[in-house]
N, C-alpha and C positions, 0 to 999 in steps of 0.2 A: 757341469759349468766352467765349476771354482778349478780345477784343472787345466782344464783351455785357456782360462787368464791367467794363470800364473805361467804356462808355457809362453803363450802373447810377448806377456814382459818380460820375458828371457830374452825373447828373438828383438825386443826392440831395447834392450839394455846395449851401453856402451860400453866395448871391452877394456876390460880392468889389464893396469901398466904393467909389465914386468919389471922385477926389482933390478937396481942395480948391481953390479959386483961388487963385492966387499961390502956392499950397505947392509945393515943390520936390519935381520927379518922381522916382521914388525908380528907378533904372535896373532894369530885370528880370534875373533871377538868370537865368543861363546853363541851358537844360535840358539833362536828362539823357539820355543814348542811349535808356532806355526812355520818355522822357518823348515821343521824336519817334514813337517805334514809331506811336500811334495814327494821326496826321497821314501819317505814311507810306504807313501799309497801306491807308490810305482815298484817299489818289492811286493806288496800283498800281489800289483794287478798279476805278476810274472810267478805267482804261486797258485791265483787263484783260474780256472778256466772261464775264456770268456763268452759267454752265453750266445747263443746264436740271437744275431739282429742286435744286437748291445754296441752300441758307438765305440768305435775304437779311440783310445785315451790320445786326448790332444790332436785327433783328424778333424771332428765334425763332419764327417761323411756316412751313409748307410749305404747301408754291406749292399752286395750285387746280391738283387732275386731274377731269378728265370726271368728271360723277356716274357713267355707263355702269360706269367701271372701279372706284370705288369701290363698287357696287354688288355688281359682280361678286367684289371680294373680301371683302367681307364675307359675301357667300355662302360661298366656299369656306371661311374661318374657320369659319361656321358648320357646316358639313355635316363638313367634319375634327373638331369637337368633336362631333357626332351618330356622326358612323363611330368612331371611338376608343368611343363610350360604350357603343354596340352591341355593339362588338367586348368590350370588357370587363365587359357585363351576358351575353353568349354565350359566352364564356370562363369565366367562373361557370357558366355552367350547364353546357356541358360537361363542365367541371372536373368538377361533382358528379355526374353520372352516369359518367364515366370511373372517381371515384374509390368509386363506391357499387358498381359492376362486380367493380374490378381490389382492391378490399379487404375483400370480401365474397366468395361464389361466385360466380366467374364463370361458370359450367354446370352445368343441370342433368343429373346425372352419373347414369346409368340404373344400378341394380342390375347387377352380372356374376354368370351363375348358375353355378356350379362341376358337376361330374359327383361318385361317390365316389370317395375316395382310397383307392389299393391297398395295404394295408400287405402288405408280405412278412414273413415271419419263417423262420426253418429248420423244416422240420415240415408248413409248410404244402402241402393236396395241392392245389399250382396246377404244371403244365408249363412245361418251357421254351421252347415253343412259344406258351402262353399272355399269357405276359411279352415276347414277344418280338411280338406282335399288339397287345398294352397300348404296347409302344413307338412301335411304326410309327402309333399309331393319334394317340399325341400328337406327333407329326413329330419324334420323335429321327430322328438320322441318321445310320444306317449306316455304318461306317468301320472300316480297317484297325488303326487302333490309337486310341481314344476321348483327345481332346487339349482338347477345348471343353466347356463345358457343352452337353446335350441332345446327345449322341454315342455311341455303344453299339456293340459289334464281337461275335460272335456265335459259338460253335462246337456241337458236339455236346453237350455235358454243360454249357456254363460261358457268359455274357452278362457282360461286361464293358462297364459303362457310367459318365458321369459325371451323375449326379442336380442336374437343374435346384434353382437356391435357389425357394424358393415360402416363403411365407408361410398358412399354415394356417390352421384357426380355433382351434388354438391358439399359435401363435406362428410366428416363422419361421424355416426351417431352410435354410443356408447347402446351396452346392454340395457335393458327394460324389463320391467314384469309388472305387466298388465291384466285387467281382466274387460275381459268382450263380455257386453248383456245385448243378447239379441231379442227381437221379439218380431211377431206376424208380417211385419213389415219392411226388415233389415235388422240393421245393426243400429241400436239405440244410445247405448253408453259407450266409452272405453275411460277404465278408471286406472289407474295407476295402484297397484298392490303396495299396503303399505300406509300410505299417506292417505288412498282413498281421495287424492286431488284424481278429478274429470281431465281429460284431455281432449285437446278438437281433432287431432288428429295422430295415424302410427302408420309407420311406414314398414313394410317385412322388405328382409333384402331380396334380390331377386335372384332367379335361378341362374348359376354357370351352365350355359348353353353349350361351352365346347370352346375351339382356339383356331386364332388363322393369323396371318401374317409372316413366317416364316417358311421356308424353302426347307426346312433340314429336319430329318426325322426325328428329332425329339420334342417333344414338349415337356415344362415345367412352370409351377406356380413357386416364385421366389416368393423364401420366407426369412427375415430376420432370425437372429439368433436366437433373441431375447424372447418370441414370441414359439418358440418350440417347447413340447411341454418337456418337465425335465425328467420324469418318470422313462418317457421317449431315450433321453437321452444319457440317461442310465444304464439302461438295459442295450443301448448301443454299443457303450463304453465296457461294460462287463463281458460282454460279447465277444468283440471285436480288437479291445487295445486297454487293456488296462492300465496302461502306464504312459498311458495317452500324455497327460501334464508332466510326465515327468522325462521325458527321452529328446532327444532333439530330433526326431524327424524317421528314424530307423533305431531299432533296437535291438538291440544281441544278444541279449536276454530271451525275446519272443522268439527268437529264429531258434534259438537251443530249443526255447520247452517247446516249440513245435515240432522237430527234429526226433526230441522223446519220443511225444506222442505219436509222433507217427509210427517210430519202430516199433513202439508197443502193441500198436493196433496192426500195423502191418500194409498198410495203407495210408493213404494222404487226409486227415483226418482236420487237420487244423494246419493252418496258415502262419506263418511269420511276419510278415508286413503288416506294419503300423496303418492307420486310418489316414496318415499323410503319404505315405507310400502307393497306397489305393488312387487318392485323389491326385496324384501325382500320376498315375498310368490310366486313370478315366480321362482326364483334361487332357494330357500334350500325350500319351502314347498310345500306341495299337495294344493289341489285346495278344499279337504273336511269342510264343515260352520260347523268350531266347536269354542266354548270361547275359548281352549289351543290352537289351532290354530293361534288365531286373538288376544291371547297374546305374543303368541312365537314370532307371526310377529312384532307386537310391538317391542316389544325386540331387534330383530336384525335389526330393523330400527333406535331405539337410537344408536347401537353396530355401523350400518356402517357411520351414520351422523355423528356420536364422530370420528372412524378411519381418513376418507376420505372427501376430499373436495366436494362441492355442484357439481362443473362439473365433477368430476370423476362416482360419481355418474346421474349425467344425465346421459352421456356418455354412461351408461352403461343400463340406462333405454332406450335412444333410440334405443340400438340394440339387447337390448332383448325384445322389447315389442312382442306380438305376434301379426299377420293381415292376418290371416288366413291357409287355406292348399293349397299344389301344387304336383300335383303328389303322393301324398298318404303321403308326409310328411310337417310338418309344417316352417309355413316363420314367418320369426323372425326376428324384426329389420327394421326400417324404408330406409334404405338401399334396401333392398332386397324388401321390398314391394313396393317400387317406381316402379320395374323390374318384380314384378309380374301382376300388375295391369296397367302401363304404358309401360312398354319397355324401359323410360328413364334413363336419372341417376338421383338422387333424386333433387343433385342442377341444375336443367332443370326445376324442375314440376313448373307449375305457381299457385299463389295464393290457386286458388279455387283447386285443386289437391293436395297439401299438405295440404289444411282444410280436404278434405276425407281422406287423409290417417289416419288424427289425431282423425277424428269422426270415426272410422274403433278398435279404438284404445279400444273402449267402449265394441264391440262386433262384432269381424267382419266376422260371421256368421251373424247374427241378421242383422249388414247393408252391407251385401254383392251387393257389385254393379252389380254384377252380374245376381243372383239369386232377390236380391229386391232392383232396381233401384231407386224407388221413395223415398222409407224409406231411403234409402242412402243420395238422396240427400237434404232429409228434415233435417238429423241429420249433413250435409255439411256445408248448409247454418245455421243453430243453430251455428256452429262453429266460421263462417265468421260472424255471429251479433255479438256472445262476442268479434271478434276481431276488431268490432269496435269500441264497449262500452268500451273497454281498449285502446282503440287510437292507435292498432296497423295499425289499416287501416281508412282511410278514407270515405267519404260516397261514395264517387264517386268508388271509388278502391273497394270497397261493391257491388255496385250496379253492378259492371263492374265482378266480380268473381262472385255472387251466377247467374246470366243472363246464365253461361256460362254451357253443358251440361255435362254429368260425364268424355266424352272423355275417358274411358278405353278400354283398348285394348281388341280386339275379344276371345283371348284363351289366355290362361298362354303362356310370353316365357321362360321361368329359368328353367321348367325342362329338362331333355336328352331327345329329341322327336328324336335322331340318335342312338336307340341301338346297330345294330350292329357296327354301328362306336366307337363308346364307350367300346365293344368289343374288336376290334383291342388295343383299344388304352389303355384299363388295360393289356391288354398282352403284351405290348410293355414296358408296366410302372414296370412290375415286371420284365421282362428281360432285362432292360436297365438303370434301376434307382434302380430298387429294395430297398435293406432295406432304404436306404435314402430319397424313399417314404415314408414319417412316416403321416398316416392321423392323422386329425385335429389339426395341427397344422396353415392351411389357407395357402397352398401352391398353386401357378397359375400355371395352365398347358398352354402353349400355342402349340396348334394342327396345324396340316395341313388343315383340312376341310373348303371348301370352302362356305359358306351357302347361294349363288347361286346356284352352282352347285346341291348342297342337297335337295334344296326346287325345285328345275327342276325338278331335278329325282325323287322324292316321288309324284309331280302330274302326270309325264308321268307313273306312276305304276299305281297308282289308277284310272287315264281316261283309260288305253290299257287293263291292266289283266283283269277288267270285257266283257272288247270286244272281247279278244280272248279267253276267258275261254268260250264263247257259243261255238267257236269249239271244242278246246281242254277237257273239262270239267271245270267240278265245283273246282277242285282240281288243277286245275293251281297255280303253286309257281313260284317265280323268285327271282333272286339277279345281286343286280347293281356294280359293282367296275368302278369309272374314280379317273384315278391316270395324273398327272399331267409328260407330255412327256419327261419331260426334266428334272426333279427334280428326280421324282418318287413319289415324297408325293402323299395320299390319297387325294383326294377330295371329295367324297364321298363314300357313300358304303350304301345298301337295302341289309340286311337280307331277307325277305321275301317277301310274299304279300300284308301284313300289314306293310309300314317301318315302325309308332310309336308305334309296338309295341315288346317288347321281346322277346323273343325264342328263337328256333332253326336258327342259324346262318350260311343258304346257302351261302354265301359271303365267310364265312371261313373256313364251317366245310363238303362242300357237295362238295365230292370228285366224279365228274362223267363223262365222255365218253367225250373225246373233238371233236372227229370227224372231219371233214376237218378244223379246228382251227389247227392244227398240219403239214398241207400242206406248208406255208411258213418258215416256217427252214426246208422243204426238200430244196425248192427252193432255199433257204440263202445257203444249203448246197453244191447247186452246182454253182450257180454262184460265191462263192469264188474262185472257181479254173476258174480263166478265160480262161484258154488256153484251154479249154474242155468244156466251156459251157458259152452259153450266154442267153438272151432271145428271141435271133432268132433261136438257135439248136433245130432244129426238133426233137419231141420224138413223138416214138411212139402209134397209139391208137388201136389197135388189142387186141383177147382175149388173155388170156394167163392164164398160169397156174402155181403156186408155190408148190411144198413144204412145207409143215407144220410141218414134222415131225409127227412118230406114223401112216406114211400110211396115213395122212392125205393131201387134195389136197386143196389150195387156189385159188380160181377163181373170181378175183377182179370185178367191172361193175360198169360201169359210174352209175348213179343216173339216166339217162335221159333211159338206157338202151340200146345204140348207139354207136356206132364205128365211127371214123372216120377217121381211116387210120393212116395219123400225122398229126402233133400239133406243130406249135410251142410252145416253154417253155411260153412265155408271155400270150397266148390264152389258155393252161391249164390250168395257174393258175386264171386268169381273169372270168372262165370258171367253175372252181372247179372239173375239170376232173380226176378223181379218178385212169383209168387205165394209162395214160401219168404218172400221178404222181408217180403211182408205180415202173415203168419202170424207172422213174428218180431216185428213188432213189436206186432203184439195181443197177442203174449204178455206183453212187456216191460211194455208199456201207454204207451196213445198218451202221455200229460204226462210222462214220463222221456223216452220221444224227444226233445221237443217242451223237455226242460231241458235235453239233451245239445246239442241245438243252440243253443239261449242263449248254453250256457256256450262255446260255440265260436266265438262271438260274431256270431250271427245276431240278427238284431230280434225279440223275441218278436211285436210287432205284426205282423210279416212270416207270420206262420204260423197259418193256419185252423186251427181243434180239432178236423181233420175225416181221416179214414184215409187219404186220398187224398195227404197230404202224406209218408205213407210211400215214396211213389214221385215225389217230387218235385211235386205239382200247386201250389207255392207261387214267388211269381218273386224273384229275387236280381239284380244285379248281378257281373258278371265281376268286380269290384276286391270284395263281399261273399263270394262264392264264396273266393276266394284265403284271405279269412280266415279260414273255415271250414278249410281245409285244410292251411292253415299251425297252426294251434292241432294236429293231429292228428299232421301229421308231422314235428313236433318233439318229440313226446313227450308232448302233452298240455298243451306251456306256451305260451300264446297272447299272442303279439306283436302289440301296436295296429302296422296296417301303415302305413306313413309315407313320404314322401316328403323331408319336411325334416330335415337334420340341425344347420344352424346357419345366424345369421345374426350375423355379423361388420360392425363400423362400417369407414373407413377407417383410423380411429388406432389401431384391434386391440382393440375395446373390444365383449363377446360379449354380444348382444341375446337369443341366444336360442337354447340346443343343447337337442336332444334325448338321454334318458337310457334304455337299456333299461331297459323296463319289463315284461318277462315275467313271467307267473305262470301255475301249476299250475293247470287250470281242471279236468282231469280225471285218473284214474290213470294212472300213464305204462305200466302195463302194461297198461291197455286199449288207449292208444294207438297203443303198441306192437305188440300183437296186431291192430290193424284198419289198420294200416301194412304188418303180415306180410300178411295178406290182401287188401293192393291191390299188392302182392308180384306174386299168385297172378294178378292181372289181367293185369300184362304178360308172366308166363310160361307162364301155360297159358289165360288168359282173353281179354275181347273185344276187349284189346288187347295183344292175341299178337303184332300187325304191327309192333311194337319188338323183340324178344325178336332175331329171327338178329343184326342189329346191332348191336345195344347189352347183349344177355345180361351180359358181363359187367361193365353198371355197377347190374346189382340195382335195377332201378328202379320204380317203386311209379307207379301210377294209377286212373284210375276214368274211362268213359265215361258217355254222357249223352247220350239224345235222348228228345224229347217227344212228345204226340202227333202224328202224321200227319205224322212228319221237319220238323216246323216249327223246332225247333231241335238245333242239333248240339254236342254242350260233348267238352271233354276237360282232364283236370286233371292233368301232369306231375307227378313228384316227382324228383329226380334229390337228391344230397349236398349241393347249389348252392342249389337255387332250387324253389318250387312254381308252375308255370306253367300258369293258366287261360286256356282256347281257348274262343270260341264264336264259333260261325256258324250266319246265318240272314237272316232280310229285315226290312225295317223295315214292312212290310205285315202283318209275322207268318202271312206264307204259307209254302206247303208248299216246301222245299229239294230235297227228294229223296235225305238224306243224313242216313245215323246219327251217333253220335258217332268210331265207327270209321272211316267211310268219308268224313271228312269234317274235324272238327277234329284227330281223330289225327295223320291225314298231313301235315296245318302243324304239327301239333309236333314228329312226325316229321323233315322238313326243318330244323326249328329245331334239334332235337340234331344233326343231322350239320354246321351248322353250330360251332354253339357245345358242346364237347367237354362231354359229361356227365361230373359226379365222383360215383365210386361211393356209393352210400346204406351206410353204414356206421351201425348203432346199437346204441348200448351195449346191454348185457342184462342187466334192470331186476331187484332182487332178487324173490326170489320165482315168479321167473319158471323152470319144468321142463322137463325135453324129457321128454313119454310116447310111448310105443309102441303104434301101431295093429295091426291087420290088418285089408286095404282086403276089402271084400264086390265080388262085380261090380256091384251095381246102385249102387256108389260110396261106399255107409255104413260107419261105422267100428266096427270094435268094439276095447276095452282088451286085450293081447295082447304078452304081454311077450317074446315070439320075432316080435312082426309087425315087416317092414321100413320099415312106413310109420310116420315121429315128425311130432308137434305139437310144438308149444311152446303147455304150459298156467302158468294162472297160480293156483299152489299160494296164497292168499290166506292159509287158516286152518293150512293144514299138514296140512290131512285127504286131500288126492287122490294124495299123492304116495305111493307101494307100494318096494317094493325094486329094482323093476326103472326105474324114470327114476331121472332124475339130473337136479340141479340146475345139469348145464354144457348146454349149447345139443349138439342133434346136428352131425354135422361137417358136413354140405350146407346148416343153418341156418350153422353161422356164416360160410358160404362166402357164402350169399346178404347175411349181414348186416355183412359183413366183422370177423367176432370179433376 
């Protein structure tokens, strides 16, 4: 550079003037050392050979290079610029995709459906064994002394438990350590352990039934990072990504380490992908094995790591990890995986169970504990050993955990195994919640299903239907609906002979003739007219002919083809006699019977105005029958049947909550007397099959059989539920089963599993006890000294006499638990 400046200076300096002739020459001044430098440098350059590529002295130009080299360099520069531009554009594009996912809703979360909440309070008619069954169904762990959430102990009269924390539809409740004390009548006291303070009530969290609301083939329960057990997180990191908190989304050292391990093993035994890369692949990419996918995976991982905190990334991974199949859908996330394999919340799993979930992250099919238990156990023990080597576990903890069996539950418990019930639930969601029910946002649906009733009903169907099919034929089908006697909430529903399979839902959609199930409405229509009819009223049981229009004559007959002359009303109902029922209905008036049916919940359009309706010649579904009988069994208070209790957003906002809307539709006294008549059906009538085993519960019920034994019905009533059972064939052919020989037997098996609650009814006002003398033919005559007593509705105070009392007779008190 200095040489070039001097040369330039020389070119610009003016030329020196030549000395004139004869003039004295002035001696040249002595040059300074600086002035000599250029000459010396010039001489040196002549002696020193010029290196290739060095600049020429005083010229400032590049040496001549080969043309191909210049083209190659230019091409490289252009390609680098293009590559950088492409990477920048792709990076911006991928960044937008990542942010749109992570900053919005990362997954379509299905609605989680829960069963009914079990409310416990002192005085409730619930036994210790029932509460134990509930706790076992909720997968509480029975121990000697409860110390953790989800544990309980039990003795003959006490249950000590630590109730899990749960967010109910009206807000969250924390864990609670309580003692339940029972006696012969039910729950006597609820006591808080430690403080000994008595509690007025306690709620047990509901069972998770399944999920609905998304069209995608995957399911998960979202759980925030802070709720995941740290042991599980440590096990995951020590196994999959030890440097997770130190790399930038991609770990070169992990790749090199994996290559070394794989080379030593001679096969692929370890991967070099970080958790962030796995997350990028699972959320944004396909599973194809290509170089471009691997590059994209790394690029997205670096963007995710740059944009979000490590805990946010870890939270996404913990909820995204694939852990197997259930019901044809993929199970994602450790929270749902815990429910699938162990039936319990993730926070309650032991160390070995958490290690098994982490082990399955490598390959849930290959390490499936149901299909490959030994392989799964080896992988679990490897995880435990790595945890010990890393200091997460000490030797004793490792030995204890590794010695345990897998302890997975016998079958998956998160699929919807109640398809008939879920159909009803979805119909109600559409009708009552409508557009507010948004799929994919993680709503919580609280239903009314009682898991104990549903489980026992399914077992009864699976046992009894094959036995009854031997007589009825292989095409025998069934349906069952159980509803709460007071609230009308649907507790169980079965739509066919295979309860766990979806298909035609006979409980909702099979409209069949109801036969003798119509009779209680006829008797209620009469008993609501106390001045004209009572349970002691005598009815003709003689051959009759009724004109049916178009010159048709209807001649109803009793099932046994016998006639008894005259029978009291209570006896005709207990024995389900056809002819007296028709005579009674015609005396009351066909219109009044139809009005009573409508008040009980039957659609008027479904009832033809024909005398044959008195014997049930119209069709109803099992659900509609349940509504009719609920209205009677509750003392005349109809509560619309429902399967939906509440719908709540993730943030706690309630979108829908059902409110009790029972209304008095028929007089309480008439409903009470009709229920009394149905108690006689069980104690001495067509359902007396139940009396030897369940006489103590004072049950009520009604059998039903249609022409040619095409339909077998039974409606059973205890203090808890109204249960409707139907049996028949889809082609409407005979099944050779009466109501007593078919549906009643299935109900009896159900009761043997679901211990009934005694049917206790309050004694209504203006109801008195009248004494009668029973004649040989069964008819009754009023007699103050008579040994036979019946309840009578003294509406206007005209029936009561000196020998009658407003208090029920002793045997009536026993029957109704008064």
